[in-house]
N, C-alpha and C positions, 0 to 999 in steps of 0.2 A: 127252413127256406126263408130268405129275406125278401121282403117286398121291394120292388123298385120304386124309389121315390122320384117324383117329377123334379126336373132341374130347378135350381133356385133362380129366382128372377135376378136380372143384373142389378148390381148396386147402383143407386142413384148418385151421380157425381155432379156437383154444381160447378159451373164455370165462374171463376172469379177473376176479373181482369187484374193485371199486375198493379195498376194504379190503386185499386181497392185493397189489394193485399198490403201495399205500402201504408195506406191509411190505417188499416187494422193494426198493423205492427206499431204504428205511432201511438195509437190509443192505449196500448199495453205498456208503453215505455213510461218510466217515471220522468216527470219534468225535471230539467236541470235546476239547481238552486241558483237563482239570480237575485242577488241582494240589492236592496235599495236603501237609501238613507233619507228619512223624511223628518221635517220639523213641524210642530203644531202644538195643540193644547188638548188636554183631556176634556171631552164633552160630557161623558157620563160614565160612572163606575157601575160595573155589572157584578153579580155574585161570582165568587170564585168557582171555576169549573172543576169538579172533583171526580168526573167520569174519566177513567183511564189515568193518564198522568195529570197531576194538578196544574192548573193554569190561573194566573191573574188575568182578568178579562175587563176591558174597558173600550169605550168608543172614543176614537181619536180624530180630531178635526185637523187635517193637514193644511199647511200653508203652501203646498206645492202648486206650481204653475205648469207642471208637466202633465199633459193631457192623458198620459198613460198611468198616472197615479190618482186614484179616486180621492175625493175631498174627505169623505168619511170612511174610516177603517175600523174594524173590530180588531183590537190587539189581543193576541193570545200568547201570553208570556209564560213559558214553561218554568215552573218553580221547583221541579224535581232536578232538571239539568242546569237550570239557571238560578240566580239568587233573586229572592223576593224584593220588589221595590217597596220600601216602607212608606206609609203615610201618603199614598196617592190622593190627590185632591182634584175636583173639577176645576178647570181653569189653569191647572199647572202646565207649564211649557215643558216639552220634552223633545229630545232628538232620539229617533228610533231607527235602528238598522235591522232589517229582517227580510223575509221573502213574502212578496204579495201573493194572495190567492183570491179566487172568486168561486163561490158556489151559488146555488140558485137563490139563496136568501140574502147574501151579503158579500161585501169585499172585506178582506182582512189582511193582516200581516202576522206572520209567525216566524219561528226560528230566530227569536230575539235573545237567545242565550249563547253561552260560550260554545266553542266548537266541539263537536263530537269527532270530527275528522278534519284534516286540513281543508281550508277554504269555505267552511260553513259556520263562521262566527258572526253572531249578531249582538246587539246590545240595546239598552235603554239608558240614556244620559239625562240626568236631572239638572235643573238650573244651577245647582251648586257645583256642577262638574263631576259628580259621582257617576261612575259607570257601573251598571248592573248587567251582568252577562251570565 
């Protein structure tokens, strides 16, 4: 003989307004790649980042007057997908095309390499006109 079990309590369902659902969906969406081109000089060379994909890393002082572009950026130049920029020096003028990002610690620019798919190509141009992508 089987014992009768008490009925299960009703499931708890939270009410989430439509506006909150839209915001949650937005948080899970990848940002679109919006490229910017900035001019400036290298302020500080940092050690190469070898975690994951290798990157050349340096602090870049932009000459931008655009309030949406920070004056100091950490440049993360992928050297697996892109070509290494040789002999970088503090004070060297560059033109950089890439995607801006911001995290809790810093503002930066990445995707400075050749395109993986149409529309996502960046570069670093040195004073002699050589383009590294």
